[in-house]
C-alpha positions in Angstrom: 130.1 61.1 84.7 133.3 59.1 83.8 135.7 60.9 81.5 136.1 59.4 78.1 139.8 58.4 77.9 141.1 57.6 74.4 144.4 59.4 74.3 147.3 58.3 76.7 147.8 60.9 79.4 146.7 62.2 82.8 143.1 63.2 83.3 141.8 65.4 86.1 138.4 64.5 87.7 136.9 66.9 90.1 134.2 65.7 92.6 132.0 67.8 94.9 132.8 67.2 98.5 129.8 69.0 99.9 126.2 69.1 99.2 124.4 72.2 97.9 123.7 74.7 100.6 120.3 76.3 101.5 120.3 80.0 100.9 118.1 81.8 103.5 115.2 83.8 102.0 114.5 87.3 103.1 112.1 87.4 106.0 111.0 91.0 106.2 110.0 92.5 102.8 106.6 94.0 103.2 104.3 94.9 100.3 102.2 98.1 100.9 99.0 98.6 99.0 97.3 102.0 98.6 96.8 105.2 96.8 99.6 107.6 95.7 100.0 111.0 94.0 101.4 109.3 90.9 102.8 105.9 89.8 105.4 105.9 87.2 109.1 105.2 87.0 111.1 106.8 84.0 107.8 107.0 82.1 106.7 103.5 82.7 103.3 103.3 84.4 103.3 101.5 87.8 99.6 101.3 88.6 98.8 97.9 90.0 102.4 96.8 89.4 104.5 95.9 92.5 107.6 98.0 92.5 110.5 97.5 94.8 112.0 100.4 96.7 114.4 100.7 99.6 114.1 104.3 100.8 111.7 107.2 101.1 113.5 109.0 98.4 112.8 106.2 95.9 109.1 106.2 97.0 108.7 109.9 96.3 110.5 109.7 93.0 108.2 107.0 91.7 104.9 107.6 93.7 105.0 111.3 94.7 104.5 112.8 98.1 102.2 114.2 100.8 98.4 114.3 100.0 98.2 117.8 101.5 101.1 119.1 99.4 100.1 117.2 96.3 96.4 117.9 95.9 94.4 116.1 93.1 95.4 117.2 89.6 91.7 117.6 88.5 90.2 121.0 89.6 91.1 123.1 92.6 91.5 121.1 95.7 89.7 122.6 98.8 91.5 122.9 102.1 91.1 119.6 104.2 89.9 121.3 107.4 87.4 123.9 108.4 86.9 126.0 111.6 83.4 126.2 113.1 82.2 128.1 116.1 80.9 125.7 118.8 79.3 126.2 122.3 81.9 127.0 124.9 81.3 123.7 126.7 81.2 121.6 123.6 83.7 118.7 124.0 85.0 119.1 120.5 86.3 122.6 121.3 89.8 123.0 120.0 90.7 126.5 121.0 89.2 129.8 122.2 89.3 133.3 120.8 89.0 136.4 122.9 88.6 139.7 121.1 89.4 143.3 122.2 86.1 143.6 123.9 86.8 140.6 126.1 84.2 138.4 124.3 85.4 134.8 124.0 84.3 132.4 121.2 85.2 128.7 120.9 86.1 127.0 117.6 86.5 123.4 116.6 88.7 122.1 113.8 86.6 119.8 111.6 87.8 117.6 108.8 86.0 118.4 105.5 87.1 115.5 103.4 85.2 112.2 103.0 87.1 109.4 104.7 87.6 107.9 101.2 89.8 111.0 100.4 92.0 110.7 103.5 94.9 108.8 101.9 97.3 107.2 104.4 100.0 105.4 102.3 102.5 108.3 102.1 102.4 109.0 105.9 102.5 105.2 106.5 105.7 104.9 104.5 107.3 107.6 106.6 106.2 105.7 109.7 107.6 102.4 108.4 111.1 103.8 107.6 111.2 105.7 110.9 110.7 102.4 112.8 113.5 100.4 111.0 111.9 99.6 107.6 114.0 98.6 104.7 113.4 97.2 101.2 109.7 96.8 100.4 107.2 96.7 97.6 104.7 99.4 96.7 101.5 98.7 94.9 99.7 101.9 93.9 96.1 101.2 93.0 95.1 104.8 92.2 95.8 108.5 92.7 94.5 111.3 94.8 91.7 112.0 92.2 90.1 108.7 93.1 87.9 107.7 96.0 88.9 104.7 98.1 87.7 101.5 96.5 87.4 98.0 97.9 87.8 96.5 94.5 90.9 98.5 93.7 92.6 97.4 96.9 91.7 93.9 96.3 93.1 94.1 92.8 96.3 95.3 94.4 96.4 92.2 96.6 95.9 90.0 93.5 98.8 91.8 91.7 101.2 90.2 94.4 100.5 86.7 93.3 103.3 86.8 90.8 105.8 88.2 93.2 107.9 85.8 95.3 109.9 88.1 97.5 107.3 89.9 99.7 106.9 88.3 103.1 104.3 90.7 104.6 101.1 92.4 103.3 100.2 95.8 104.8 97.1 97.8 103.6 96.8 101.0 105.7 94.3 102.6 103.4 91.7 99.9 104.0 90.7 101.6 107.3 89.3 104.6 105.2 86.7 102.3 103.6 83.4 101.5 105.1 83.6 98.9 107.8 82.2 96.1 105.8 84.5 96.8 102.8 87.5 97.1 105.1 86.8 93.7 106.6 86.5 92.3 103.0 89.9 93.7 102.0 91.4 92.3 105.2 89.8 88.9 104.6 91.3 89.0 101.1 94.8 89.8 102.5 94.6 86.9 105.0 93.4 84.5 102.2 96.2 85.7 99.9 98.8 85.0 102.6 97.4 81.7 104.1 95.7 80.0 101.1 97.1 81.3 97.9 100.7 81.9 98.8 101.5 80.4 102.2 104.8 82.3 102.3 103.8 85.7 103.8 102.1 87.3 106.7 99.3 89.9 106.9 99.5 92.9 109.5 96.1 94.2 110.1 94.6 97.4 111.8 91.5 97.6 113.9 88.9 99.7 112.0 88.1 103.1 113.4 90.3 102.7 116.5 91.7 106.2 116.4 90.1 107.5 119.6 89.4 106.5 123.1 86.8 103.6 123.0 83.2 104.5 124.0 82.9 101.3 126.0 85.1 98.6 127.5 85.9 96.4 125.6 86.1 98.5 122.5 83.2 97.6 120.2 85.5 98.2 117.3 87.6 95.2 118.4 84.5 93.0 118.5 83.4 94.2 115.1 86.8 93.3 113.8 86.7 89.8 115.3 83.2 89.2 113.8 84.2 90.6 110.4 87.7 89.0 109.8 86.3 85.4 109.4 88.0 82.3 110.7 90.2 80.8 107.9 94.0 80.7 107.9 94.2 83.2 110.7 97.6 82.0 111.7 99.0 84.0 108.8 97.8 87.3 110.3 98.1 89.5 113.3 96.2 92.6 114.4 97.3 95.5 116.4 95.4 98.0 118.6 94.9 101.0 119.1 96.0 103.6 116.5 98.9 105.9 117.2 99.5 109.6 117.9 102.6 110.2 115.8 105.0 113.1 114.9 105.1 112.1 111.1 103.4 115.3 110.0 105.4 118.4 110.9 104.6 122.1 111.1 106.6 122.7 107.9 104.1 120.7 106.0 101.0 122.9 107.0 99.6 126.2 105.8 96.3 128.0 105.5 95.8 127.1 101.8 96.2 123.4 102.1 94.9 122.7 105.5 92.5 125.4 106.8 89.6 126.6 104.7 86.1 127.8 105.8 86.0 129.8 108.9 89.5 131.1 109.0 88.5 134.7 108.1 85.8 134.6 110.8 88.4 133.5 113.5 90.8 136.2 112.3 88.1 138.8 112.5 87.1 137.7 116.0 90.7 138.3 117.0 90.9 141.6 115.3 93.5 140.5 112.8 91.4 141.4 109.9 88.3 143.7 109.6 84.8 142.4 110.1 83.8 144.4 107.2 85.5 143.1 104.0 85.0 146.5 102.4 86.9 148.4 105.1 89.9 150.2 103.6 91.6 151.6 106.7 92.4 148.3 108.6 96.1 147.8 109.2 96.0 144.3 107.8 93.9 145.0 104.8 96.6 143.3 102.7 96.1 140.0 104.6 92.4 140.0 103.9 92.9 140.6 100.2 95.5 137.8 100.1 93.2 135.3 101.9 90.5 136.1 99.3 92.8 135.6 96.4 92.8 132.4 94.4 95.9 133.4 92.6 99.3 131.8 93.2 101.0 133.8 94.7 98.0 135.3 96.4 99.2 138.9 96.0 102.2 141.1 95.0 103.0 141.4 98.7 102.4 137.8 99.9 103.4 134.4 98.8 101.5 131.5 100.4 104.5 130.8 102.6 105.0 134.4 103.7 101.3 134.8 104.4 101.3 131.6 106.5 104.3 132.9 108.5 102.5 136.3 109.0 99.3 134.6 110.3 101.4 132.4 112.5 103.1 135.5 114.0 99.9 137.5 114.4 97.2 135.1 115.3 97.3 132.7 118.4 94.1 131.2 117.1 95.7 130.3 113.8 98.6 128.6 115.6 96.0 126.7 117.8 94.1 125.7 114.6 97.2 124.3 112.9 98.2 122.5 116.0 94.8 120.7 116.0 95.1 120.1 112.3 98.6 118.5 112.8 97.2 116.4 115.7 94.5 114.9 113.6 96.7 114.3 110.6 99.2 112.5 112.8 96.7 109.9 114.0 97.7 106.9 112.0 97.0 103.1 112.1 99.9 101.0 113.6 100.5 98.5 110.9 103.3 100.4 109.0 105.2 100.9 112.2 104.7 97.2 113.1 106.1 96.3 109.7 109.1 98.4 110.5 109.5 96.7 113.8 109.4 93.2 112.2 112.2 94.3 109.9 114.3 95.7 112.7 113.9 92.8 115.0 114.6 90.2 112.2 117.8 92.1 111.3 119.0 92.3 115.0 117.8 89.0 116.4 116.3 86.8 113.7 112.9 86.1 112.5 112.3 83.7 115.5 112.5 86.6 118.0 109.0 87.8 119.0 108.5 91.3 117.6 107.3 92.6 121.0 108.6 94.6 123.9 110.1 97.0 121.3 109.6 100.8 121.4 108.1 102.7 118.5 109.8 105.7 117.0 108.0 108.9 115.9 105.1 107.9 118.2 103.9 110.1 121.0 101.3 107.7 122.5 98.6 105.3 121.6 95.2 106.9 120.9 93.8 104.9 123.8 95.2 104.0 127.2 95.0 100.3 127.7 95.6 98.9 131.2 96.8 95.4 132.0 93.2 94.4 133.0 91.8 95.7 129.8 94.4 93.8 127.7 93.3 90.5 129.1 90.3 90.2 126.8 92.3 91.5 123.9 95.2 89.1 124.3 93.2 86.0 125.1 89.9 85.6 123.3 87.4 82.7 123.6 87.5 82.4 119.7 91.3 82.7 119.7 91.3 86.0 117.8 94.0 87.6 119.8 94.6 91.4 119.2 98.1 92.7 120.1 98.1 95.8 122.2 100.4 98.9 121.9 100.9 100.4 125.3 102.6 103.4 126.9 104.9 102.6 130.0 106.3 105.2 132.2 110.1 105.7 131.6 110.0 103.2 128.7 107.9 104.9 126.1 105.4 103.3 123.7 105.9 99.5 123.4 104.5 96.7 121.3 103.0 94.6 124.0 101.7 91.5 122.2 103.1 88.8 119.9 100.1 86.5 119.0 98.6 85.7 115.7 94.8 85.8 115.1 94.9 81.9 115.7 95.5 82.4 119.5 93.8 79.1 120.4 96.2 77.0 118.4 99.2 75.7 120.3 101.1 75.2 117.0 100.4 78.7 115.6 99.7 80.9 118.5 102.8 83.1 118.2 103.9 85.4 115.4 107.5 84.3 115.7 106.6 80.6 115.2 104.5 81.2 112.2 107.1 83.5 110.5 109.9 81.1 111.4 108.2 78.2 109.7 107.5 80.3 106.6 111.3 81.2 106.6 112.4 77.5 107.0 109.9 76.1 104.5 110.7 78.7 101.8 114.5 78.4 102.2 114.4 74.5 102.1 111.8 74.6 99.2 114.0 76.7 97.0 117.2 74.9 97.7 115.5 71.5 97.0 114.3 72.5 93.6 117.9 71.7 92.4 117.1 68.0 92.9 113.9 67.9 90.9 114.3 65.1 88.3 117.4 63.7 90.0 117.5 59.9 90.4 115.2 58.9 93.2 117.8 56.7 94.9 119.6 56.6 98.2 122.5 58.9 97.1 120.1 61.6 96.3 118.2 61.1 99.6 121.4 61.3 101.6 122.5 64.4 99.8 119.2 66.2 100.4 119.1 65.1 104.1 122.7 66.5 104.5 121.8 69.8 102.9 118.8 70.4 105.1 120.6 69.2 108.2 123.6 71.6 107.6 121.1 74.5 107.2 119.1 73.6 110.3 122.4 73.2 112.3 123.3 76.8 111.5 119.8 78.0 112.5 120.1 76.1 115.8 123.5 77.6 116.5 122.0 81.1 116.1 119.2 80.4 118.5 116.4 79.8 116.1 115.7 76.3 117.2 115.2 75.0 120.8 117.4 72.1 122.1 120.7 71.4 123.8 122.0 69.5 120.9 121.1 69.5 117.1 119.4 66.1 117.5 117.1 67.7 120.1 116.3 70.7 117.9 115.5 68.9 114.6 115.4 65.7 112.6 115.3 65.0 108.9 114.0 61.8 107.4 114.1 60.6 103.8 114.2 57.1 102.4 112.4 53.9 101.3 110.6 52.4 104.2 111.2 55.6 106.2 109.1 58.3 104.4 108.4 56.6 101.1 106.9 53.4 99.8 107.8 51.6 96.6 104.7 53.0 95.0 105.9 56.5 95.8 109.1 55.8 93.9 107.3 54.4 90.9 105.2 57.5 90.8 108.3 59.8 90.9 107.7 61.0 94.5 110.5 61.8 96.9 109.2 62.5 100.4 111.2 64.4 103.0 110.0 64.9 106.6 111.6 67.7 108.6 110.9 68.0 112.4 111.9 71.3 114.1 111.6 72.5 117.7 110.8 76.2 117.1 111.5 78.6 119.9 108.5 80.3 121.6 108.4 83.6 123.6 108.2 83.7 127.4 104.9 85.6 127.2 104.2 85.0 130.9 106.9 85.0 133.6 105.9 83.8 137.1 108.2 84.6 140.0 107.3 82.9 143.3 108.3 84.4 146.6 107.9 82.6 149.9 109.1 83.3 153.4 111.4 81.0 155.1 112.3 80.5 158.8 115.1 82.7 160.2 118.3 80.6 160.3 120.6 82.9 162.4 
């Protein structure tokens, strides 16, 4: 605007030489939805309120810790596993006990909890941060007194509608629901990402894929494909199978929290405690008394930790039981680890890099061994619902071996990197262009907007995010009367900008041809 000059003198006028710049939005900020021990920050309730954290310490401060170490606050929580004698040839046998008379008995470790009490969010967060996770949002929909509820998890998804920063949605607790309810929650997550927000991506787990499949292909994969629906599937990806992890350690286990019914029977079979609870002359009478006690500490002689260490030293069966308990607790769905991989790959290479051929940390193996032949039907599906496989390779560890969305038949949206790159470009340009809302709809504004977007895309091209030997090959920006707008558009206050981009795609299949040639010397 011209300066009003009324007094003789020198007036300084500054003009901007450059257009506004496009600030890149974050690409890897997942939102985790599930159940926690508590939900409060400095006295402020956080239930159903998305709360941003950046470390496991912040999570524990606001949402509490391990479900085993933090039992429900109402009543006395029973131990989560029991020991049961089974036939010697029973495939569920976990360990054997041989007494002093040479008689061997076999025992299995069985989970006592309903699946709706097997909360996964705390362990999932550990797995996320172990695999490169960073800032994220937590939506606590209930505490450990509650049962898993489809409606509560869906309400957690709805609470994210007002948050603009999250770019991923992860709901590991959904797999503890009944199968139909799990698919409903996953459908809601996909709809939230692809229909309601269009600026985030859902990472899904295959329901009940925590063991070797009973048939090939795994019927759980087919159930997932039937249950997930068909709308906006380019905004989601699924991973299979679940993972054998090392998240739960020995230090988090003891007899009181983890092993309940059957422990005394096993210890008696070993001779650690007397068969007759009224016996007074047994050398480990104090152990039996402490096990029977509901007090804390259980006796004058034993604390819970000391009794656990005593049993660990005296009883091989107790060691074997806790080993099996730890194995079962460490079977986790892969989505939290994958969210960490997305974060790590985005930071190292950019959102356009396929989040695949990356090793997983704190993971021993997938729960099922998938061969290249078996992966064919998972990676390429007649309906396009591709499922990304996690495989173990000799000398390389456990790798993410797939990079497709659930819209595998679409040439536009087949790959995760393409969809997430487009979300990144669209959101970055959208937020930068808001500065020109209500500006004059004339050529100077059009040129300024085009320059701003071109400068941004040039930077992305230089970093390898767009394909092309020159910027003109990688992208094009159009805006103008007769080019993207008509006179009627201008009269109606509409400015139309068209952006064409050549997004990079992963080399999913590499073909090397060998052929013999004639000897030349």
